[in-house]
HTML snippet that shows the backbone in 3Dmol.js (N, CA, C, O; Angstrom):
<script src="https://3Dmol.org/build/3Dmol-min.js"></script>
<div id="view" style="width:600px;height:400px;position:relative"></div>
<script>
const pdb = `
ATOM      1  N   UNK A   1     -11.667 -24.319  10.973  1.00  0.00           N
ATOM      2  CA  UNK A   1     -10.290 -24.396  10.501  1.00  0.00           C
ATOM      3  C   UNK A   1      -9.975 -23.166   9.652  1.00  0.00           C
ATOM      4  O   UNK A   1     -10.768 -22.769   8.798  1.00  0.00           O
ATOM      5  N   UNK A   2      -8.819 -22.575   9.895  1.00  0.00           N
ATOM      6  CA  UNK A   2      -8.450 -21.367   9.154  1.00  0.00           C
ATOM      7  C   UNK A   2      -7.885 -21.704   7.778  1.00  0.00           C
ATOM      8  O   UNK A   2      -7.229 -22.727   7.585  1.00  0.00           O
ATOM      9  N   UNK A   3      -8.153 -20.833   6.853  1.00  0.00           N
ATOM     10  CA  UNK A   3      -7.591 -20.968   5.514  1.00  0.00           C
ATOM     11  C   UNK A   3      -6.176 -20.381   5.550  1.00  0.00           C
ATOM     12  O   UNK A   3      -6.006 -19.205   5.870  1.00  0.00           O
ATOM     13  N   UNK A   4      -5.179 -21.174   5.232  1.00  0.00           N
ATOM     14  CA  UNK A   4      -3.789 -20.733   5.353  1.00  0.00           C
ATOM     15  C   UNK A   4      -3.279 -19.977   4.124  1.00  0.00           C
ATOM     16  O   UNK A   4      -2.141 -19.508   4.115  1.00  0.00           O
ATOM     17  N   UNK A   5      -4.107 -19.859   3.097  1.00  0.00           N
ATOM     18  CA  UNK A   5      -3.643 -19.182   1.882  1.00  0.00           C
ATOM     19  C   UNK A   5      -3.418 -17.692   2.110  1.00  0.00           C
ATOM     20  O   UNK A   5      -2.482 -17.113   1.558  1.00  0.00           O
ATOM     21  N   UNK A   6      -4.271 -17.069   2.921  1.00  0.00           N
ATOM     22  CA  UNK A   6      -4.198 -15.626   3.128  1.00  0.00           C
ATOM     23  C   UNK A   6      -3.907 -15.381   4.611  1.00  0.00           C
ATOM     24  O   UNK A   6      -4.712 -15.753   5.465  1.00  0.00           O
ATOM     25  N   UNK A   7      -2.763 -14.758   4.928  1.00  0.00           N
ATOM     26  CA  UNK A   7      -2.466 -14.527   6.341  1.00  0.00           C
ATOM     27  C   UNK A   7      -3.478 -13.561   6.956  1.00  0.00           C
ATOM     28  O   UNK A   7      -4.031 -12.700   6.271  1.00  0.00           O
ATOM     29  N   UNK A   8      -3.706 -13.717   8.236  1.00  0.00           N
ATOM     30  CA  UNK A   8      -4.620 -12.817   8.933  1.00  0.00           C
ATOM     31  C   UNK A   8      -4.070 -11.397   8.862  1.00  0.00           C
ATOM     32  O   UNK A   8      -2.860 -11.178   8.914  1.00  0.00           O
ATOM     33  N   UNK A   9      -4.975 -10.448   8.743  1.00  0.00           N
ATOM     34  CA  UNK A   9      -4.550  -9.056   8.646  1.00  0.00           C
ATOM     35  C   UNK A   9      -4.119  -8.556  10.022  1.00  0.00           C
ATOM     36  O   UNK A   9      -4.852  -8.695  11.001  1.00  0.00           O
ATOM     37  N   UNK A  10      -2.926  -7.977  10.084  1.00  0.00           N
ATOM     38  CA  UNK A  10      -2.424  -7.468  11.354  1.00  0.00           C
ATOM     39  C   UNK A  10      -3.084  -6.135  11.691  1.00  0.00           C
ATOM     40  O   UNK A  10      -3.714  -5.510  10.837  1.00  0.00           O
ATOM     41  N   UNK A  11      -2.935  -5.707  12.937  1.00  0.00           N
ATOM     42  CA  UNK A  11      -3.449  -4.394  13.331  1.00  0.00           C
ATOM     43  C   UNK A  11      -2.808  -3.299  12.489  1.00  0.00           C
ATOM     44  O   UNK A  11      -3.458  -2.315  12.136  1.00  0.00           O
ATOM     45  N   UNK A  12      -1.526  -3.478  12.170  1.00  0.00           N
ATOM     46  CA  UNK A  12      -0.821  -2.479  11.358  1.00  0.00           C
ATOM     47  C   UNK A  12      -1.430  -2.403   9.959  1.00  0.00           C
ATOM     48  O   UNK A  12      -1.605  -1.311   9.418  1.00  0.00           O
ATOM     49  N   UNK A  13      -1.753  -3.553   9.373  1.00  0.00           N
ATOM     50  CA  UNK A  13      -2.421  -3.574   8.066  1.00  0.00           C
ATOM     51  C   UNK A  13      -3.767  -2.849   8.136  1.00  0.00           C
ATOM     52  O   UNK A  13      -4.113  -2.082   7.238  1.00  0.00           O
ATOM     53  N   UNK A  14      -4.516  -3.095   9.201  1.00  0.00           N
ATOM     54  CA  UNK A  14      -5.821  -2.453   9.344  1.00  0.00           C
ATOM     55  C   UNK A  14      -5.678  -0.938   9.455  1.00  0.00           C
ATOM     56  O   UNK A  14      -6.475  -0.194   8.883  1.00  0.00           O
ATOM     57  N   UNK A  15      -4.668  -0.483  10.187  1.00  0.00           N
ATOM     58  CA  UNK A  15      -4.422   0.963  10.296  1.00  0.00           C
ATOM     59  C   UNK A  15      -4.054   1.537   8.933  1.00  0.00           C
ATOM     60  O   UNK A  15      -4.524   2.612   8.560  1.00  0.00           O
ATOM     61  N   UNK A  16      -3.216   0.822   8.190  1.00  0.00           N
ATOM     62  CA  UNK A  16      -2.833   1.279   6.851  1.00  0.00           C
ATOM     63  C   UNK A  16      -4.046   1.305   5.923  1.00  0.00           C
ATOM     64  O   UNK A  16      -4.188   2.224   5.116  1.00  0.00           O
ATOM     65  N   UNK A  17      -4.917   0.307   6.031  1.00  0.00           N
ATOM     66  CA  UNK A  17      -6.131   0.269   5.207  1.00  0.00           C
ATOM     67  C   UNK A  17      -7.013   1.485   5.498  1.00  0.00           C
ATOM     68  O   UNK A  17      -7.530   2.122   4.581  1.00  0.00           O
ATOM     69  N   UNK A  18      -7.174   1.790   6.765  1.00  0.00           N
ATOM     70  CA  UNK A  18      -8.002   2.936   7.148  1.00  0.00           C
ATOM     71  C   UNK A  18      -7.382   4.238   6.630  1.00  0.00           C
ATOM     72  O   UNK A  18      -8.082   5.108   6.112  1.00  0.00           O
ATOM     73  N   UNK A  19      -6.068   4.357   6.775  1.00  0.00           N
ATOM     74  CA  UNK A  19      -5.360   5.547   6.284  1.00  0.00           C
ATOM     75  C   UNK A  19      -5.549   5.681   4.779  1.00  0.00           C
ATOM     76  O   UNK A  19      -5.780   6.779   4.273  1.00  0.00           O
ATOM     77  N   UNK A  20      -5.451   4.553   4.059  1.00  0.00           N
ATOM     78  CA  UNK A  20      -5.636   4.569   2.608  1.00  0.00           C
ATOM     79  C   UNK A  20      -7.018   5.105   2.252  1.00  0.00           C
ATOM     80  O   UNK A  20      -7.146   5.951   1.367  1.00  0.00           O
ATOM     81  N   UNK A  21      -8.049   4.621   2.933  1.00  0.00           N
ATOM     82  CA  UNK A  21      -9.414   5.090   2.657  1.00  0.00           C
ATOM     83  C   UNK A  21      -9.536   6.591   2.889  1.00  0.00           C
ATOM     84  O   UNK A  21     -10.150   7.301   2.094  1.00  0.00           O
ATOM     85  N   UNK A  22      -8.952   7.065   3.977  1.00  0.00           N
ATOM     86  CA  UNK A  22      -9.070   8.480   4.330  1.00  0.00           C
ATOM     87  C   UNK A  22      -8.303   9.386   3.369  1.00  0.00           C
ATOM     88  O   UNK A  22      -8.642  10.560   3.222  1.00  0.00           O
ATOM     89  N   UNK A  23      -7.271   8.850   2.715  1.00  0.00           N
ATOM     90  CA  UNK A  23      -6.404   9.665   1.864  1.00  0.00           C
ATOM     91  C   UNK A  23      -6.476   9.298   0.395  1.00  0.00           C
ATOM     92  O   UNK A  23      -5.632   9.730  -0.391  1.00  0.00           O
ATOM     93  N   UNK A  24      -7.479   8.501   0.006  1.00  0.00           N
ATOM     94  CA  UNK A  24      -7.504   7.934  -1.335  1.00  0.00           C
ATOM     95  C   UNK A  24      -7.540   8.989  -2.437  1.00  0.00           C
ATOM     96  O   UNK A  24      -6.881   8.827  -3.465  1.00  0.00           O
ATOM     97  N   UNK A  25      -8.293  10.056  -2.241  1.00  0.00           N
ATOM     98  CA  UNK A  25      -8.365  11.078  -3.302  1.00  0.00           C
ATOM     99  C   UNK A  25      -7.001  11.697  -3.570  1.00  0.00           C
ATOM    100  O   UNK A  25      -6.644  11.933  -4.724  1.00  0.00           O
ATOM    101  N   UNK A  26      -6.236  11.961  -2.514  1.00  0.00           N
ATOM    102  CA  UNK A  26      -4.882  12.488  -2.687  1.00  0.00           C
ATOM    103  C   UNK A  26      -3.981  11.452  -3.353  1.00  0.00           C
ATOM    104  O   UNK A  26      -3.166  11.791  -4.210  1.00  0.00           O
ATOM    105  N   UNK A  27      -4.129  10.203  -2.962  1.00  0.00           N
ATOM    106  CA  UNK A  27      -3.285   9.143  -3.525  1.00  0.00           C
ATOM    107  C   UNK A  27      -3.558   8.956  -5.017  1.00  0.00           C
ATOM    108  O   UNK A  27      -2.634   8.711  -5.792  1.00  0.00           O
ATOM    109  N   UNK A  28      -4.827   9.071  -5.417  1.00  0.00           N
ATOM    110  CA  UNK A  28      -5.165   8.953  -6.837  1.00  0.00           C
ATOM    111  C   UNK A  28      -4.444  10.044  -7.639  1.00  0.00           C
ATOM    112  O   UNK A  28      -3.977   9.800  -8.751  1.00  0.00           O
ATOM    113  N   UNK A  29      -4.362  11.227  -7.069  1.00  0.00           N
ATOM    114  CA  UNK A  29      -3.689  12.335  -7.765  1.00  0.00           C
ATOM    115  C   UNK A  29      -2.179  12.146  -7.782  1.00  0.00           C
ATOM    116  O   UNK A  29      -1.526  12.450  -8.780  1.00  0.00           O
ATOM    117  N   UNK A  30      -1.618  11.645  -6.680  1.00  0.00           N
ATOM    118  CA  UNK A  30      -0.163  11.537  -6.556  1.00  0.00           C
ATOM    119  C   UNK A  30       0.429  10.265  -7.153  1.00  0.00           C
ATOM    120  O   UNK A  30       1.571  10.270  -7.611  1.00  0.00           O
ATOM    121  N   UNK A  31      -0.344   9.170  -7.151  1.00  0.00           N
ATOM    122  CA  UNK A  31       0.214   7.870  -7.553  1.00  0.00           C
ATOM    123  C   UNK A  31      -0.704   7.088  -8.497  1.00  0.00           C
ATOM    124  O   UNK A  31      -0.889   5.888  -8.295  1.00  0.00           O
ATOM    125  N   UNK A  32      -1.286   7.727  -9.520  1.00  0.00           N
ATOM    126  CA  UNK A  32      -2.194   6.966 -10.393  1.00  0.00           C
ATOM    127  C   UNK A  32      -1.450   5.857 -11.141  1.00  0.00           C
ATOM    128  O   UNK A  32      -0.332   6.054 -11.617  1.00  0.00           O
ATOM    129  N   UNK A  33      -2.084   4.699 -11.232  1.00  0.00           N
ATOM    130  CA  UNK A  33      -1.515   3.574 -11.983  1.00  0.00           C
ATOM    131  C   UNK A  33      -0.224   3.036 -11.395  1.00  0.00           C
ATOM    132  O   UNK A  33       0.579   2.442 -12.114  1.00  0.00           O
ATOM    133  N   UNK A  34      -0.007   3.234 -10.097  1.00  0.00           N
ATOM    134  CA  UNK A  34       1.219   2.761  -9.453  1.00  0.00           C
ATOM    135  C   UNK A  34       0.898   1.885  -8.252  1.00  0.00           C
ATOM    136  O   UNK A  34      -0.162   1.998  -7.636  1.00  0.00           O
ATOM    137  N   UNK A  35       1.844   1.011  -7.940  1.00  0.00           N
ATOM    138  CA  UNK A  35       1.820   0.277  -6.682  1.00  0.00           C
ATOM    139  C   UNK A  35       2.468   1.166  -5.635  1.00  0.00           C
ATOM    140  O   UNK A  35       3.457   1.844  -5.914  1.00  0.00           O
ATOM    141  N   UNK A  36       1.913   1.164  -4.432  1.00  0.00           N
ATOM    142  CA  UNK A  36       2.540   1.879  -3.325  1.00  0.00           C
ATOM    143  C   UNK A  36       2.670   0.931  -2.134  1.00  0.00           C
ATOM    144  O   UNK A  36       1.872   0.009  -1.961  1.00  0.00           O
ATOM    145  N   UNK A  37       3.687   1.179  -1.325  1.00  0.00           N
ATOM    146  CA  UNK A  37       3.841   0.473  -0.052  1.00  0.00           C
ATOM    147  C   UNK A  37       3.605   1.501   1.043  1.00  0.00           C
ATOM    148  O   UNK A  37       4.183   2.587   1.031  1.00  0.00           O
ATOM    149  N   UNK A  38       2.742   1.138   1.991  1.00  0.00           N
ATOM    150  CA  UNK A  38       2.405   2.021   3.101  1.00  0.00           C
ATOM    151  C   UNK A  38       2.863   1.364   4.397  1.00  0.00           C
ATOM    152  O   UNK A  38       2.542   0.207   4.666  1.00  0.00           O
ATOM    153  N   UNK A  39       3.617   2.116   5.198  1.00  0.00           N
ATOM    154  CA  UNK A  39       4.030   1.664   6.529  1.00  0.00           C
ATOM    155  C   UNK A  39       3.806   2.816   7.491  1.00  0.00           C
ATOM    156  O   UNK A  39       4.101   3.967   7.171  1.00  0.00           O
ATOM    157  N   UNK A  40       3.290   2.509   8.653  1.00  0.00           N
ATOM    158  CA  UNK A  40       2.988   3.555   9.644  1.00  0.00           C
ATOM    159  C   UNK A  40       2.147   4.671   9.039  1.00  0.00           C
ATOM    160  O   UNK A  40       2.377   5.849   9.314  1.00  0.00           O
ATOM    161  N   UNK A  41       1.190   4.304   8.230  1.00  0.00           N
ATOM    162  CA  UNK A  41       0.248   5.234   7.615  1.00  0.00           C
ATOM    163  C   UNK A  41       0.943   6.315   6.777  1.00  0.00           C
ATOM    164  O   UNK A  41       0.537   7.477   6.787  1.00  0.00           O
ATOM    165  N   UNK A  42       1.981   5.918   6.060  1.00  0.00           N
ATOM    166  CA  UNK A  42       2.583   6.830   5.079  1.00  0.00           C
ATOM    167  C   UNK A  42       3.189   6.015   3.944  1.00  0.00           C
ATOM    168  O   UNK A  42       3.615   4.875   4.132  1.00  0.00           O
ATOM    169  N   UNK A  43       3.215   6.624   2.765  1.00  0.00           N
ATOM    170  CA  UNK A  43       3.782   5.957   1.591  1.00  0.00           C
ATOM    171  C   UNK A  43       5.299   5.943   1.749  1.00  0.00           C
ATOM    172  O   UNK A  43       5.920   6.988   1.942  1.00  0.00           O
ATOM    173  N   UNK A  44       5.890   4.751   1.665  1.00  0.00           N
ATOM    174  CA  UNK A  44       7.350   4.671   1.784  1.00  0.00           C
ATOM    175  C   UNK A  44       8.026   4.422   0.443  1.00  0.00           C
ATOM    176  O   UNK A  44       9.213   4.710   0.291  1.00  0.00           O
ATOM    177  N   UNK A  45       7.288   3.887  -0.538  1.00  0.00           N
ATOM    178  CA  UNK A  45       7.851   3.754  -1.876  1.00  0.00           C
ATOM    179  C   UNK A  45       6.731   3.479  -2.869  1.00  0.00           C
ATOM    180  O   UNK A  45       5.609   3.135  -2.496  1.00  0.00           O
ATOM    181  N   UNK A  46       7.072   3.644  -4.156  1.00  0.00           N
ATOM    182  CA  UNK A  46       6.091   3.461  -5.217  1.00  0.00           C
ATOM    183  C   UNK A  46       6.781   2.868  -6.432  1.00  0.00           C
ATOM    184  O   UNK A  46       8.004   2.943  -6.553  1.00  0.00           O
ATOM    185  N   UNK A  47       6.003   2.279  -7.334  1.00  0.00           N
ATOM    186  CA  UNK A  47       6.591   1.736  -8.547  1.00  0.00           C
ATOM    187  C   UNK A  47       5.541   1.077  -9.421  1.00  0.00           C
ATOM    188  O   UNK A  47       4.367   0.991  -9.059  1.00  0.00           O
ATOM    189  N   UNK A  48       5.990   0.610 -10.589  1.00  0.00           N
ATOM    190  CA  UNK A  48       5.090  -0.014 -11.560  1.00  0.00           C
ATOM    191  C   UNK A  48       4.866  -1.498 -11.297  1.00  0.00           C
ATOM    192  O   UNK A  48       3.897  -2.077 -11.785  1.00  0.00           O
ATOM    193  N   UNK A  49       5.752  -2.108 -10.532  1.00  0.00           N
ATOM    194  CA  UNK A  49       5.681  -3.551 -10.310  1.00  0.00           C
ATOM    195  C   UNK A  49       5.461  -3.850  -8.828  1.00  0.00           C
ATOM    196  O   UNK A  49       6.158  -3.326  -7.959  1.00  0.00           O
ATOM    197  N   UNK A  50       4.478  -4.700  -8.566  1.00  0.00           N
ATOM    198  CA  UNK A  50       4.202  -5.079  -7.174  1.00  0.00           C
ATOM    199  C   UNK A  50       5.439  -5.700  -6.541  1.00  0.00           C
ATOM    200  O   UNK A  50       5.775  -5.401  -5.395  1.00  0.00           O
ATOM    201  N   UNK A  51       6.105  -6.552  -7.279  1.00  0.00           N
ATOM    202  CA  UNK A  51       7.280  -7.249  -6.747  1.00  0.00           C
ATOM    203  C   UNK A  51       8.407  -6.284  -6.386  1.00  0.00           C
ATOM    204  O   UNK A  51       9.040  -6.434  -5.341  1.00  0.00           O
ATOM    205  N   UNK A  52       8.663  -5.292  -7.247  1.00  0.00           N
ATOM    206  CA  UNK A  52       9.750  -4.351  -6.951  1.00  0.00           C
ATOM    207  C   UNK A  52       9.394  -3.447  -5.772  1.00  0.00           C
ATOM    208  O   UNK A  52      10.260  -3.113  -4.964  1.00  0.00           O
ATOM    209  N   UNK A  53       8.121  -3.048  -5.671  1.00  0.00           N
ATOM    210  CA  UNK A  53       7.699  -2.209  -4.546  1.00  0.00           C
ATOM    211  C   UNK A  53       7.788  -3.002  -3.245  1.00  0.00           C
ATOM    212  O   UNK A  53       8.209  -2.473  -2.217  1.00  0.00           O
ATOM    213  N   UNK A  54       7.395  -4.259  -3.295  1.00  0.00           N
ATOM    214  CA  UNK A  54       7.474  -5.110  -2.108  1.00  0.00           C
ATOM    215  C   UNK A  54       8.928  -5.261  -1.643  1.00  0.00           C
ATOM    216  O   UNK A  54       9.213  -5.179  -0.448  1.00  0.00           O
ATOM    217  N   UNK A  55       9.840  -5.480  -2.588  1.00  0.00           N
ATOM    218  CA  UNK A  55      11.259  -5.629  -2.250  1.00  0.00           C
ATOM    219  C   UNK A  55      11.830  -4.323  -1.696  1.00  0.00           C
ATOM    220  O   UNK A  55      12.582  -4.336  -0.721  1.00  0.00           O
ATOM    221  N   UNK A  56      11.476  -3.207  -2.314  1.00  0.00           N
ATOM    222  CA  UNK A  56      11.962  -1.904  -1.855  1.00  0.00           C
ATOM    223  C   UNK A  56      11.431  -1.593  -0.449  1.00  0.00           C
ATOM    224  O   UNK A  56      12.160  -1.060   0.388  1.00  0.00           O
ATOM    225  N   UNK A  57      10.183  -1.921  -0.199  1.00  0.00           N
ATOM    226  CA  UNK A  57       9.595  -1.685   1.131  1.00  0.00           C
ATOM    227  C   UNK A  57      10.329  -2.500   2.194  1.00  0.00           C
ATOM    228  O   UNK A  57      10.596  -2.006   3.290  1.00  0.00           O
ATOM    229  N   UNK A  58      10.654  -3.756   1.863  1.00  0.00           N
ATOM    230  CA  UNK A  58      11.402  -4.592   2.823  1.00  0.00           C
ATOM    231  C   UNK A  58      12.781  -4.008   3.084  1.00  0.00           C
ATOM    232  O   UNK A  58      13.280  -4.056   4.208  1.00  0.00           O
ATOM    233  N   UNK A  59      13.400  -3.454   2.036  1.00  0.00           N
ATOM    234  CA  UNK A  59      14.731  -2.867   2.183  1.00  0.00           C
ATOM    235  C   UNK A  59      14.676  -1.581   3.017  1.00  0.00           C
ATOM    236  O   UNK A  59      15.527  -1.357   3.877  1.00  0.00           O
ATOM    237  N   UNK A  60      13.670  -0.743   2.757  1.00  0.00           N
ATOM    238  CA  UNK A  60      13.566   0.548   3.442  1.00  0.00           C
ATOM    239  C   UNK A  60      13.084   0.415   4.886  1.00  0.00           C
ATOM    240  O   UNK A  60      13.502   1.177   5.757  1.00  0.00           O
ATOM    241  N   UNK A  61      12.214  -0.544   5.131  1.00  0.00           N
ATOM    242  CA  UNK A  61      11.611  -0.677   6.464  1.00  0.00           C
ATOM    243  C   UNK A  61      11.539  -2.149   6.858  1.00  0.00           C
ATOM    244  O   UNK A  61      10.451  -2.714   6.967  1.00  0.00           O
ATOM    245  N   UNK A  62      12.703  -2.770   7.071  1.00  0.00           N
ATOM    246  CA  UNK A  62      12.712  -4.209   7.328  1.00  0.00           C
ATOM    247  C   UNK A  62      11.990  -4.618   8.611  1.00  0.00           C
ATOM    248  O   UNK A  62      11.540  -5.757   8.736  1.00  0.00           O
ATOM    249  N   UNK A  63      11.879  -3.695   9.556  1.00  0.00           N
ATOM    250  CA  UNK A  63      11.263  -4.024  10.840  1.00  0.00           C
ATOM    251  C   UNK A  63       9.810  -3.574  10.929  1.00  0.00           C
ATOM    252  O   UNK A  63       9.206  -3.637  11.999  1.00  0.00           O
ATOM    253  N   UNK A  64       9.245  -3.119   9.809  1.00  0.00           N
ATOM    254  CA  UNK A  64       7.867  -2.629   9.819  1.00  0.00           C
ATOM    255  C   UNK A  64       6.987  -3.510   8.932  1.00  0.00           C
ATOM    256  O   UNK A  64       7.462  -4.178   8.014  1.00  0.00           O
ATOM    257  N   UNK A  65       5.712  -3.488   9.234  1.00  0.00           N
ATOM    258  CA  UNK A  65       4.728  -4.135   8.376  1.00  0.00           C
ATOM    259  C   UNK A  65       4.322  -3.131   7.316  1.00  0.00           C
ATOM    260  O   UNK A  65       3.809  -2.060   7.639  1.00  0.00           O
ATOM    261  N   UNK A  66       4.545  -3.464   6.060  1.00  0.00           N
ATOM    262  CA  UNK A  66       4.080  -2.567   5.006  1.00  0.00           C
ATOM    263  C   UNK A  66       2.952  -3.240   4.238  1.00  0.00           C
ATOM    264  O   UNK A  66       2.950  -4.452   4.025  1.00  0.00           O
ATOM    265  N   UNK A  67       1.998  -2.418   3.832  1.00  0.00           N
ATOM    266  CA  UNK A  67       0.849  -2.891   3.072  1.00  0.00           C
ATOM    267  C   UNK A  67       1.003  -2.398   1.640  1.00  0.00           C
ATOM    268  O   UNK A  67       1.385  -1.251   1.408  1.00  0.00           O
ATOM    269  N   UNK A  68       0.704  -3.266   0.685  1.00  0.00           N
ATOM    270  CA  UNK A  68       0.830  -2.908  -0.726  1.00  0.00           C
ATOM    271  C   UNK A  68      -0.544  -2.643  -1.320  1.00  0.00           C
ATOM    272  O   UNK A  68      -1.504  -3.368  -1.060  1.00  0.00           O
ATOM    273  N   UNK A  69      -0.617  -1.591  -2.121  1.00  0.00           N
ATOM    274  CA  UNK A  69      -1.870  -1.222  -2.774  1.00  0.00           C
ATOM    275  C   UNK A  69      -1.585  -0.786  -4.198  1.00  0.00           C
ATOM    276  O   UNK A  69      -0.545  -0.192  -4.483  1.00  0.00           O
ATOM    277  N   UNK A  70      -2.528  -1.090  -5.097  1.00  0.00           N
ATOM    278  CA  UNK A  70      -2.465  -0.547  -6.447  1.00  0.00           C
ATOM    279  C   UNK A  70      -3.446   0.608  -6.512  1.00  0.00           C
ATOM    280  O   UNK A  70      -4.618   0.445  -6.173  1.00  0.00           O
ATOM    281  N   UNK A  71      -2.986   1.767  -6.942  1.00  0.00           N
ATOM    282  CA  UNK A  71      -3.832   2.954  -7.022  1.00  0.00           C
ATOM    283  C   UNK A  71      -4.379   3.067  -8.441  1.00  0.00           C
ATOM    284  O   UNK A  71      -3.648   3.337  -9.394  1.00  0.00           O
ATOM    285  N   UNK A  72      -5.664   2.856  -8.550  1.00  0.00           N
ATOM    286  CA  UNK A  72      -6.323   2.936  -9.862  1.00  0.00           C
ATOM    287  C   UNK A  72      -6.299   4.371 -10.363  1.00  0.00           C
ATOM    288  O   UNK A  72      -6.431   5.300  -9.565  1.00  0.00           O
ATOM    289  N   UNK A  73      -6.134   4.574 -11.666  1.00  0.00           N
ATOM    290  CA  UNK A  73      -6.255   5.927 -12.203  1.00  0.00           C
ATOM    291  C   UNK A  73      -7.695   6.388 -12.071  1.00  0.00           C
ATOM    292  O   UNK A  73      -8.619   5.577 -12.020  1.00  0.00           O
ATOM    293  N   UNK A  74      -7.872   7.685 -12.017  1.00  0.00           N
ATOM    294  CA  UNK A  74      -9.204   8.225 -11.810  1.00  0.00           C
ATOM    295  C   UNK A  74      -9.699   8.963 -13.056  1.00  0.00           C
ATOM    296  O   UNK A  74      -8.914   9.538 -13.810  1.00  0.00           O
ATOM    297  N   UNK A  75     -10.998   8.933 -13.248  1.00  0.00           N
ATOM    298  CA  UNK A  75     -11.607   9.679 -14.341  1.00  0.00           C
ATOM    299  C   UNK A  75     -11.691  11.178 -14.022  1.00  0.00           C
ATOM    300  O   UNK A  75     -11.957  11.989 -14.909  1.00  0.00           O
ATOM    301  N   UNK A  76     -11.464  11.537 -12.766  1.00  0.00           N
ATOM    302  CA  UNK A  76     -11.587  12.929 -12.371  1.00  0.00           C
ATOM    303  C   UNK A  76     -10.268  13.677 -12.461  1.00  0.00           C
ATOM    304  O   UNK A  76     -10.154  14.808 -11.989  1.00  0.00           O
ATOM    305  N   UNK A  77      -9.274  13.043 -13.066  1.00  0.00           N
ATOM    306  CA  UNK A  77      -7.967  13.709 -13.211  1.00  0.00           C
ATOM    307  C   UNK A  77      -8.112  14.934 -14.110  1.00  0.00           C
ATOM    308  O   UNK A  77      -8.845  14.894 -15.098  1.00  0.00           O
ATOM    309  N   UNK A  78      -7.424  16.015 -13.775  1.00  0.00           N
ATOM    310  CA  UNK A  78      -7.509  17.233 -14.621  1.00  0.00           C
ATOM    311  C   UNK A  78      -6.879  17.008 -15.983  1.00  0.00           C
ATOM    312  O   UNK A  78      -6.862  17.917 -16.813  1.00  0.00           O
TER     313      UNK A  78
END
`;
const viewer = $3Dmol.createViewer("view");
viewer.addModel(pdb, "pdb");
viewer.setStyle({}, {cartoon: {color: "spectrum"}});
viewer.zoomTo();
viewer.render();
</script>
């Protein structure tokens, strides 16, 4: 029986996850301490609040699957 609390990850989510891993060092520099929404393997919006980023992503790309991520600040920042 499937657990209904967490929806299954779509292929689009998996592609976004892979893109995030491949670009994480750049994202840490560009978006430290921010939530980002990724659709089609690109950042479509950013912000301090998960809820506001989620709403903005739905507004900007209503027909796309967007994945939300929090970008941790890095100790390697200049």
